[in-house]
N, C-alpha and C positions, 0 to 999 in steps of 0.2 A: 756727131757734133761733140766738140769738147766742152767741158764744164766752163772753161775760161771764156769761150765765145758767148755762151748763153748768159753768163754773169755780166760780161761787158755790154752786150746788147740791152739786157734788162736795166743795168745801172744807167745807161744812156737814156732809156725811156723814162725812168724815174726822174732824172734831172730835167728832161724836157717838160714833163708834166708840171713840176714845180715852177719852171720858168714861164710856162704858159699861164699859170695862175697869176703870177706877179705882173705879167704883161696885160692881164685883163683889168688891172687897177688903173684908175685915172686920177692924176694929180689935179686938184681943183685950180681953176684959173684965179680965183680969189679965195681968201680964207675967211669967209663969214662963219658964223656959228653953225648954220645949216650945212655948208659945204665941208667944214671941218668934221662935223658929226658924221656925215656920209663917208668921208675919207677914213675916219677912224673905224667905221663899220667895215670898210673894205680891207683895212689892215687886219682886223680881227678875223674876218673870213679867210684871208690869206694865211694867217697863222694856224687857224683851225684846219684848213685844207692841207697845209704843209706838214702839220703834225700827223695827220692821218696818212698822207703819202709816206712820210718818214717811218711811221710804224709799219706799214706794209713793206717798205724797203728793208727795214731791220729784220722782220720775220722772214722775208725772202732770202736775205743774206745768211741768216742763221740756218735756214733750211739747206741751202746749197753749200754751206761750210761742211756739212756732214755727208754730202753726196759725192760719190766717186765716179759714177757713170751716169750718163744722161740717156734716157729712153726716148723714143719718138713720141710716146704719149706725154711724157714730161715736157717736151718741147711744145707740143700742141697746147697743153693746159697753160704753159707759161705764156704763150702768145695770146690765148684767150684772156688770161688774167690781166696782162698788160693792156690789151685792147679795151676791156671794160673799165679798168682803172683810168685809162686815158679820157674817159668821159667826165671825170671829176672837175677839170677846169671849166667845162661847159656849165655845169650846175653851180660851181662857186661863183662864176661870173653872173649868172642869173640871180643868185641870192644876193650878191653885192648890189645889183641894180634894182632888184625888186624885193626888198626885205620883208614886205608885208604880204607877199604872195605865197601860197601853199605849194603850188606846182613845182617850183624849183627845189624845194626841200624834199618833196616826195621823190623827185628824180634823183636827188643826192642820196636819199635813204635807199632807194632801190639799187642804185649803183654800188653802194657800200655792201649791201646784202649779197648781191650777185658776185661781186668781187671776192667776198669772204667765202662763199660756197666754192667758187672756182679755185681759190687758194687751197681749200681743203682737198679738192681733187688733184691739184698740183702736188700737194704734200704726199698724198697717197701714191701718185704716179712716180714721184722722185724717190721716195723712201721705201715703197713697197707696202703690201697689205699688212705686214707684221707690225708696223709701227702705229697703227690705229690713227686716231684723230689728234691733231696737234693742239694741245692745251684745250681740250674739249669743254671744260667747265667755263673757261673764259669765253670761248667762242659762242656757247649757248647763251650765256648771260649777255654778251654783247649783242647777239641777234635779237633777244627780247628787248634790250634797251633801245636799240636802233628802231625797231618797229614801234615801240612806245613813243619815241620822238616823232615818228611819222604821224602817229595818231594825234599827238599834241599839236602838230603843225596845222591841223585843220581848224583849231581854235585859237592858237597863239603862235603864228609863224616865227616871229622874232625870238620869243622865249624858247621855242624848240631849237632854233639855230644856236642860241647862246648855250643851252644845255648840251648841245652836241659836243662841246669842248670836253665834256666829261669822258666821252668815248676814247679819244686818243690819249688823254692824260692818264686815265685808268689803265689803258693798254700799255703805256710806257712804264708806269709804276710796276705793273705785273711783270713785264718783260725784264726790267732791271732787277727786280727781286728774284726772279727765276734764274737770271744770269749769274747772280752772286751765290747761288746754291750749288 
């Protein structure tokens, strides 16, 4: 398989995932205070999910910018990575509709964690064992942060969801800082 085909397929999946998230939103029939608040919550969740998807896309793009050949194991891990990542719209929709429930947030947290682990396996398969773990300090701290948010969601689901925005924002800041060095 050529690198270009893998990147084109992956970019298409990323675009579809973001599209599905926005299609999960509903415009209120009337704009009362309650319906406007609910709609603003959906916009927030869309932005949060979009930033997370965008961060994974950016990391994926940077990974494959440096790769010249594609192994069968890299194709397999890429497909697994995209399959699990494709679950994010399911959980963002559930968080939009049920902001006070813990289960959708736990599903979202588990999806992010599994996606992150599979991305590390993809990184290893694409670049080889000599490259180690991609930005391991950030990955470990992100892992701990996401698990902490999952725990917080048992006590305060909406606060946990709002705090989740720190994950992609911090990721983008670190990615951009590393890109400039």
